[in-house]
C-alpha angles and dihedrals in degrees: 000000000000117000140188115279126225101236105135121100130195098264092048094046091046092058091043089050094051091048094048097043099043094053117153096323099094090051101041108025097059088074095041092050092046090053090055104038105013116213089342087073084088086074089051089057091048094051093046090048090057091048090048093052089051090050091049089056090054091053090044092060094045093048091048089061102045132025103192124130093239092078113176091009092056093045091053093046091057094059108021106031136236103311096051092042092051091052089049089048091047090048090051091049090053091048092048096047094045091046092051090050091045093052094047094047091043093053093051091045091051093051094049119358091186097060114124116251093249091059092045089054093046096050092043092053091048092056091045090055093047095049094043090050090052089050089050092054093064145273094280090059092040093049092055090050094046094048090049092052091044090057090048090052094050090045092052091054098042095045088060099033101051100047089035091074088069091057098048116135108189092197088072088069092061127130086031098192096045092160101025128252103298096070088056090067092046087051090057090062094046097048092048092094089074090069100040120108108076090123090063090063092052090057089064094056095107090054096048124097111240088354098182091060099033102046096059090054091048092053094048100041097042093049093046091050093048092046092053093045094048095050093047090044092054092049094049097043095047089047093053101042123034110250093239091057093043095051093051094057124095089205103033098174090057087067091050094046092049090051090053104034104019128248098293098049089037090064090051089051088055089060089052091053090047090053090049093050095045089046092059086062089063093061092055093044093052097045105037097069088063089067091050088050092051091051091047092051089058091045088245089124137019103317095221089067087073093066116117119209110250093222107031097032091224131129090252098172090050089050091053091049090050091050092055095044096047090046089057091050090049088056090051097045103031111147093007105099095152093047092053090044093054091046092054097045100073090043092052094046089051090049093052094045088055089050090055091050089050090053092050090050090046090058089062100033097047106025093151098043111124112254124190089194132024128198108250108246092019116211093001093057092044092050092049091050090049092052091049092052092047089050094055093046091051090045090054092047092050098048103032111075092203094050098089093055091047092050092049092049092048090046092053090056089051094048089052085073092068098070089038089056094053093042090054093044094051091044100048107018112058093186089065089064091052091050093051101033098120092055093040092050093057090044092049091050090053094048101032094119089055097043094045110012119208090246090058092047092050092048093048095049091047087069094066137051110237105166114115091001137126103234123199110203101200101205113008095192103186096335099268094136093026091068092055094045090048092054091053095046099038096106099035121014143034139237134218112193119192123196133175095210115078089202092055092044088055091050091052093050091050092050094047092048092049091049093046095241099151092162091071119094118194120203124191108215118177089190092053096125091058105043154009106261108268093228090064108086101163142009140160104222133025118204123181129172125191100354105090094092093052102048107121098202110023095175093054093049093047090048091052090046091051091052093051103038121083122246110283089013113151132241124198122184121179121190136178112242140169094034109209085350094276110061112095117242120264135219122355093348093068092079114040095183092053090047092055090048091053091055093046093050089058096048103267125126108206144174125210119227131180128206122192123235133182101251097015141002132243125238113207123196109192124174150125137252108247140146091212116101095229131126117256114234 
């Protein structure tokens, strides 16, 4: 199987890190911060720079311990288990996709704020396709692109910063506290986006040479460089252009560049800034699919996203998934850079606070794990950094009237991950059903008419002849289908229902007793997914609903069924497929041709039917036991 290749060195990853972390913030947020805190926004940049350096040290220690592509997801999994790590992974996916959309929309808006929405969407989608295609072609190709854009980003900053010192007018910084002290702290929260992106570097760990030594240096050096540039940038820009004029501009650096280079060269400089902003998108696009791949490997997301291209050694299915998802977000947020930015900020702060908690837990869970870098001050420093970040989030919520709505909206996106987690677990991890069977049984009983509507039950049972037959219901669940079979065999026939959950078996017995179906025998079999119950020596019809995907040895079970069922006896398997019409099918149902072949090898001639449902579809395998090599119609 193809795998990721370690091709990235320290200098390359350093430039990629600067490009990915800096993003649009240094170009956009100078004006936003100035509009809130005036010249004192310089202090906001200084405070956030200190927090960012502390956060880079946290990532440095974590990356020096583990070099897997899952990054923050993998760190969380090691200390808090699958559910917490999935939510962190889901949170990181949200942050990544929203950030990509924000950067693309921001770049177009910076180039031409007056463009109609349709053109913004069109140009944004074009760049998404180009960058995702470059990511698909391999890390060597992507690295060249990312380094080029990293150099462009540094050039855009330095070409304004260095000559800008000769145009400084200190009087523009007076009065320094134009709005008082409180807006300075709000400004800290809003400029934070400039320093976000450390997680993108962790996703490249499996493609980095000597990652456990290199990544810590990349985190520290890239953040220190960005922090210094941003503070100097804020001082120079606010000294050249009055804060009131700067904050009113949709493209603030255009004003500064025109003051330094004149109007003609200033317009060319705008193209350079545009290239720098759009280039930061590339870093996120290249790195984020590695997280999707890590989740998929653990069956915490669609398994096919873990596939690596045999030629380009890239997670090509994850890249395709990312392309589609970010395109959708671009449609939703086109022309609304600031809206997308405010939506991402609480999610990112939450993500980084969780990362700090993970580090603190790591100190106790893995005290002897080899570390090539340790956070100075250890748990005390991490706890202090966590308290500082909580303070600024609460400060923003208290003083910004729109903050509560933003937090609730962001929280709803995060909570959406909970049902997705359980859906994925129950689809791709059979053991999770066993571990939660008592709860699921009660839930299934409550929703049985939704999960298996009466019309579907009637259609399925119309395919087989049940009168005067011994029916084996292989997997009775909570008796949904058992009740219908029992009604059709009440006068002539009998039923044996097997079930691996003792709780569900009890539910079936209670329902049969209440309905007066004394011809139904219920057997609890904890090894149900591996066999036909040994006490069952013969039967005429086998019916099974919802178990085909979870059978651990299909050939063994079909062989045992063949030995027990009479000649021309019927089998009827029903399985849920196409969940919500986009999740790929799991287990044996993912390959219909292979499924038919398995039945034929064990002496069954079958036909495959499909019946449409509202949220999912139903796969029906209907056939007969026969030694004759004839098709079943």
